[in-house]
Structure formats: C-alpha cells, structure tokens
N, C-alpha and C positions, 0 to 999 in steps of 0.2 A: 494213926490218926492223920488226916489230911492237913496240910498247911493252909492257914487262912489266906484268902484272896480278898483284898480290900478294894471297894469301889468308892471313888471320891467324885461327886458331882460338882461340889464347890470346895475345893481343897483348902483355900484360905479360911473360909468360915468354919469348916469342919475341924481344922487344926486349932483354931482359936477356942472352940468349945470342947475339944478333946473327943471327937467321935468320927466315925466314917459312916457315910450314908447307908452302906450295905457291906456285908461280909459273907463270902461264900466259903463254907467249910464242907468238903465232900460234895454231896448232892443237895445240901441245904443252903438257902440264902436267908440271912437274917437282915431285916431292914430296920433302920432307926432314923429319926430326924425327918420324917415325911411330913413336912409342912409347906405351905405356900410361901415361898420367899424368892427374892432375886439373887443374883450372884454375889451380892455384898452381904446377904443375910437379913435384908429388910423384908418385913411382911408385905405380901402383895395381895391384891383383891380383898382388902379389908372391908368387911361388911357384905361381901358377895360370896356366900357359901358355895354356890354352884361353880363359880370360877376358881375358887380355892381347890375344890375337888379336881377340876380339870388340870390345874397346875400340878397337884400332887400326883395324879395318874400319869401325867406326862413325864415327870421325874421317875416314877416307878418303871415306866416303859423303857427309859434309858438304861436303867439298872438291869432289867430282865433281858 
C-alpha cells in the first residue's frame, strides 16, 4: 500500500481542526474541508453562493 501524501492549504486551520485538505494515496486523491474560507478559517463570500463555489474550485485547483 502507498504511503499517504498530505496536502495542506491552510496548515494552521487544518491542524486546529484535525484534518488535511486532501490526501493522496496511490492514484487516488481524497478531499475534505472544501469550503469557502480565508487563511484564518473565517467564512468568505457569505450569502454569495456563486463566489463561494469559485473560491472552493480555486482551492481544489491548487490541490490538483
């Protein structure tokens, strides 16, 4: 089995909540915590669903 490779977009926030944004195991990438937030973990684009999606997809692009 392959050793997990962890991706941290916001290390301090992820450490505080006990997760990593994504984990690559072999050829698979598992994603968690895909929400619209700033680097301190505060929600962004509150009430603007379209912008929230753009923010989330931007983060996913960084992981992939």
